[in-house]
C-alpha angles and dihedrals in degrees: 000000000000124000112271091241089056090051092049092050092047091050095050091046091049093053092049092045093052091049091052091042090055093045094051097036096236107134092185098051090110090065090058092047089049089053091053091049093046091057089069109013124027089181092057092043092055093046091048094049090048090051092048094047096047091050092047091050092048090052090048092050092049092048089050092052092046090053093047092050092048091050089050093048091048092050090050090053092049093057 
């Protein structure tokens, strides 16, 4: 397990990266950042990629749930 300081850095960088990624419209920017990190710290790279992927998975799960709820509500209105 990585040092808590590394995890904290990775989490902050992941949040910033996702914000920039959304702003510039490049959904693979995090891969480039990971490459930059990996050139000097594999530990930080791995923690960063984990932080990015878990956040992206969370966003996808929330989007899916919102879509299912909307479809359900639309079906209820149509009845």
